C-alpha positions as MATLAB code, in Angstrom:
seq = 'XXXXXXXXXXXXXXXXXXXXXXXXXXXXXXXXXXXXXXXXXXXXXXXXXXXXXXXXXXXXXXXXXXXXXXXXXXXXXXXXXXXXXXXXXXXXXXXXXXXXXXXXXXXXXXXXXXXXXXXXXXXXXXXXXXXXXXXXXXXXXXXXXXXXXXXXXXXXXXXXXXXXXXXXXXXXXXXXXXXXXXXXXXXXXXXXXXXXXXXXXXXXXXXXXXXXXXXXXXXXXXXXXXXXXXXXXXXXXXXXXXXXXXXXXXXXXXXXXXXXXXXXXXXXXXXXXXXXXXXXXXXXX';
ca = [
     -56.001  199.343  -24.377;
     -58.341  199.447  -21.342;
     -57.223  197.358  -18.366;
     -60.310  195.118  -17.446;
     -60.052  195.464  -13.608;
     -58.436  197.512  -10.911;
     -56.037  194.922   -9.805;
     -53.434  195.937  -12.494;
     -53.412  199.432  -10.970;
     -53.108  198.184   -7.561;
     -50.233  196.278   -8.585;
     -48.586  199.233  -10.099;
     -48.888  201.312   -6.937;
     -47.366  198.506   -5.020;
     -44.615  198.215   -7.467;
     -43.857  201.947   -7.358;
     -43.778  201.730   -3.562;
     -41.334  198.775   -3.734;
     -39.055  200.570   -6.027;
     -39.076  203.606   -3.697;
     -38.204  201.486   -0.665;
     -35.446  199.566   -2.549;
     -33.870  202.900   -3.526;
     -33.908  204.207   -0.015;
     -32.438  200.897    1.114;
     -29.769  200.662   -1.626;
     -31.275  197.444   -3.061;
     -31.102  197.123   -6.936;
     -34.356  195.942   -8.430;
     -32.424  193.646  -10.712;
     -30.966  191.869   -7.747;
     -33.947  191.965   -5.394;
     -35.670  188.741   -4.156;
     -39.417  188.937   -3.559;
     -41.996  186.679   -1.866;
     -45.665  187.236   -2.629;
     -48.391  185.943   -0.312;
     -51.294  185.539   -2.522;
     -51.216  184.929   -6.339;
     -54.586  186.410   -6.911;
     -55.133  189.149   -9.468;
     -53.054  191.761   -7.843;
     -50.182  189.243   -7.019;
     -50.247  187.968  -10.581;
     -49.809  191.453  -12.198;
     -47.219  192.290   -9.623;
     -45.136  189.172  -10.226;
     -45.079  189.882  -13.957;
     -44.114  193.499  -13.572;
     -41.445  192.648  -11.059;
     -40.048  190.196  -13.566;
     -39.944  192.989  -16.180;
     -37.744  195.035  -13.846;
     -35.382  191.942  -13.257;
     -36.413  191.165   -9.761;
     -36.585  187.558   -8.863;
     -39.938  186.233   -7.477;
     -38.619  183.391   -5.270;
     -41.958  182.301   -3.425;
     -45.601  182.618   -4.075;
     -48.686  181.139   -2.462;
     -52.289  180.503   -3.182;
     -55.224  179.459   -0.815;
     -54.096  175.918   -0.799;
     -50.270  175.819   -1.045;
     -46.981  177.727   -1.238;
     -43.729  177.208   -3.256;
     -40.269  178.580   -2.976;
     -37.321  178.391   -5.388;
     -34.221  180.441   -4.541;
     -33.261  180.680   -8.115;
     -36.520  182.352   -9.065;
     -39.986  181.166  -10.386;
     -41.425  181.734  -13.727;
     -43.407  184.779  -13.456;
     -45.170  184.263  -16.856;
     -45.814  180.495  -16.285;
     -47.376  180.556  -12.980;
     -50.274  182.975  -13.966;
     -50.911  180.882  -17.148;
     -51.203  177.783  -15.088;
     -53.530  179.514  -12.535;
     -55.797  180.678  -15.406;
     -55.965  177.145  -16.756;
     -56.341  175.136  -13.596;
     -57.646  177.478  -11.104;
     -56.359  178.739   -7.747;
     -55.522  175.334   -6.411;
     -53.042  174.407   -9.255;
     -50.124  174.648   -6.646;
     -51.698  171.777   -4.826;
     -51.066  169.416   -7.940;
     -47.773  170.830   -9.205;
     -44.204  171.807   -7.951;
     -44.129  169.309   -5.185;
     -40.500  169.470   -4.981;
     -40.677  173.268   -4.173;
     -43.514  172.992   -1.712;
     -43.360  174.774    1.688;
     -45.842  175.544    4.330;
     -47.737  178.687    3.735;
     -46.606  180.280    6.911;
     -42.887  179.672    6.040;
     -43.388  181.984    3.026;
     -43.712  184.973    5.441;
     -40.563  184.156    7.061;
     -38.249  183.625    4.155;
     -34.994  185.668    3.988;
     -35.860  187.989    1.103;
     -35.440  191.613    0.134;
     -39.122  192.174   -0.141;
     -42.191  190.505    1.247;
     -45.608  191.346   -0.284;
     -48.583  190.244    1.883;
     -51.237  190.324   -0.783;
     -53.721  187.755    0.498;
     -55.712  188.602    3.722;
     -55.768  190.712    6.792;
     -53.697  189.871    9.838;
     -51.066  187.865    7.906;
     -48.268  189.321   10.148;
     -49.216  189.346   13.737;
     -47.655  189.198   17.210;
     -47.185  185.491   16.849;
     -44.891  185.708   13.879;
     -43.625  189.208   13.572;
     -40.239  188.271   15.225;
     -39.576  185.801   12.678;
     -40.028  187.976    9.604;
     -36.662  188.237    7.996;
     -37.525  190.322    4.918;
     -35.762  193.854    4.711;
     -38.937  195.556    3.231;
     -42.635  194.677    3.743;
     -45.020  196.120    0.992;
     -48.648  195.198    1.595;
     -50.874  194.734   -1.437;
     -53.706  193.458    0.912;
     -55.756  195.633    3.436;
     -54.693  195.370    7.047;
     -52.155  192.476    6.663;
     -50.119  193.760    9.625;
     -51.478  194.254   13.134;
     -50.198  197.327   15.006;
     -48.164  195.365   17.521;
     -46.588  193.377   14.888;
     -45.517  196.623   12.894;
     -43.804  197.852   16.121;
     -41.826  194.623   16.298;
     -40.796  194.830   12.653;
     -39.729  198.449   13.291;
     -37.516  197.638   16.111;
     -35.964  194.755   13.950;
     -35.075  197.123   11.223;
     -37.762  196.198    8.748;
     -38.991  198.901    6.658;
     -42.768  198.554    6.609;
     -44.879  200.520    4.072;
     -48.379  201.637    4.834;
     -50.916  199.333    3.165;
     -53.245  202.369    2.337;
     -50.211  203.880    0.545;
     -49.077  200.794   -1.310;
     -52.497  199.614   -2.485;
     -54.247  202.764   -3.421;
     -53.729  202.006   -7.139;
     -57.179  200.235   -7.519;
     -59.110  203.345   -6.716;
     -56.774  205.964   -7.990;
     -55.960  204.245  -11.318;
     -59.576  203.615  -11.983;
     -60.537  207.120  -11.395;
     -57.834  208.383  -13.804;
     -58.621  205.625  -16.402;
     -61.375  207.759  -18.125;
     -59.080  210.877  -18.270;
     -55.689  209.659  -18.925;
     -54.061  207.154  -21.264;
     -53.160  203.841  -19.523;
     -49.447  204.308  -20.426;
     -49.543  207.633  -18.542;
     -51.131  206.009  -15.493;
     -48.302  203.523  -15.367;
     -45.673  206.145  -15.740;
     -47.431  208.228  -12.958;
     -47.138  205.250  -10.563;
     -43.656  204.203  -11.494;
     -42.085  207.530  -11.536;
     -43.895  210.576   -9.883;
     -45.794  208.513   -7.303;
     -42.649  206.446   -6.566;
     -40.926  209.810   -5.554;
     -44.040  210.525   -3.282;
     -43.367  207.287   -1.486;
     -39.618  207.910   -1.354;
     -40.093  211.226    0.138;
     -42.463  209.657    2.714;
     -39.879  207.115    3.814;
     -37.035  209.687    4.086;
     -39.114  212.152    6.002;
     -40.255  209.281    8.508;
     -36.585  208.352    9.003;
     -35.671  211.876    9.736;
     -38.471  212.242   12.134;
     -37.907  208.923   13.901;
     -41.293  207.566   13.229;
     -42.821  204.865   11.035;
     -43.957  205.570    7.429;
     -47.435  204.452    8.528;
     -47.506  206.902   11.457;
     -46.376  209.767    9.286;
     -48.796  208.867    6.334;
     -51.660  208.710    8.792;
     -50.834  212.152   10.251;
     -50.606  213.664    6.787;
     -53.810  212.085    5.569;
     -55.725  213.112    8.605;
     -54.461  216.713    8.229;
     -55.303  216.701    4.435;
     -58.778  215.422    5.219;
     -59.540  218.146    7.662;
     -58.151  220.714    5.222;
     -60.380  219.370    2.447;
     -63.426  219.412    4.786;
     -62.737  222.898    5.879;
     -62.257  224.185    2.423;
     -65.217  222.493    0.944;
     -67.463  223.256    3.864;
     -68.933  219.739    3.958;
     -68.135  216.258    5.193;
     -67.082  213.533    2.724;
     -70.032  211.237    2.446;
     -70.418  208.020    4.546;
     -66.883  207.769    5.478;
     -67.685  205.172    8.205;
     -69.691  202.910    5.906;
     -67.736  202.042    2.719;
     -67.440  198.426    1.646;
     -65.522  196.948    4.422;
     -62.071  197.369    3.186;
     -59.178  199.058    4.735;
     -59.340  202.832    4.667;
     -57.367  204.376    2.033;
     -55.565  207.679    2.185;
     -53.628  209.420   -0.747;
     -50.698  211.700    0.145;
     -51.095  215.340   -0.892;
     -49.736  218.679    0.274;
     -46.027  218.729    1.238;
     -45.266  215.330   -0.134;
     -47.036  215.738   -3.395;
     -45.192  215.818   -6.732;
     -45.770  218.522   -9.217;
     -48.663  216.766  -11.008;
     -50.741  216.602   -7.757;
     -50.686  220.460   -7.127;
     -52.546  223.331   -8.533;
     -55.531  221.215   -9.541;
     -59.122  220.652   -8.263;
     -59.261  217.858   -5.839;
     -61.784  215.138   -5.868;
     -62.497  212.671   -2.907;
     -62.986  209.090   -2.472;
     -63.584  207.225    0.816;
     -63.459  203.812    2.173;
     -64.140  202.655    5.766;
     -61.641  200.334    7.384;
     -62.120  196.713    8.400;
     -62.607  197.476   12.154;
     -65.278  199.933   11.478;
     -63.321  202.768   12.991;
     -62.980  206.147   11.536;
     -62.726  206.008    7.724;
     -59.960  207.970    6.038;
     -60.312  210.049    3.068;
     -58.593  209.381   -0.345;
     -57.560  212.729   -1.749;
     -56.387  212.645   -5.353;
     -56.061  215.089   -8.316;
     -58.445  215.547  -11.048;
     -56.289  214.734  -14.105;
     -56.392  216.189  -17.674;
     -58.742  214.313  -19.845;
     -57.469  212.507  -22.841;
     -56.790  214.744  -25.803;
];
């Protein structure tokens, strides 16, 4: 069955990254508590996938409101209500569980998923973030200064361009690989890529974002040098955060020994775009 949009694949890559981070931190998914800022298409898929693994989604938000329940929210019922009543359904329901939207970011949870907007976590609230892991689904939800504060406070922050690459990468694979295999790639092989990234960053004493950026830049230069041409329009793609996919020393077996293709998006600030480097996968039999 074909997935109708790329949000599902984005949710899968975020989920694979969350699982990797939980493994490194020694947190069992079946006991993990998760807060999701933004119950859009990606947030909806992610909430359902987390519930399948036994995690408790304890807080979610929409554009108009946020709710919190320590015992866990119904990950199947909320998307149904959203589809029936629209994005503002939280403004009419769950009044007894209502919290301020900014409070969601500061809840004491295992995993916080900023999935709504850029600059959700900034210098004004970074010190109050109590999540042990931050796994962005949105583009650029954490400003650089805030990430430095989170790092000092022991919060494991995953790179947004690693977590949310699924929309681009999964969509590229869709015509070549069965949907079930794409899901398996994100939840297994790709999970191991992210786990190795986190472990290596810890060994080198840097953030996963800093390491991933360094690897992506090196990979981009290698690809450009090998192909003898520049990736097209790196600085001008669609106004979303730059995406970079890990390759080379962090790649699992299915990434190696295959012809590479490129994809690129510019970042929100209009600075240097990053290359997305991904494998050309076998076509469906």
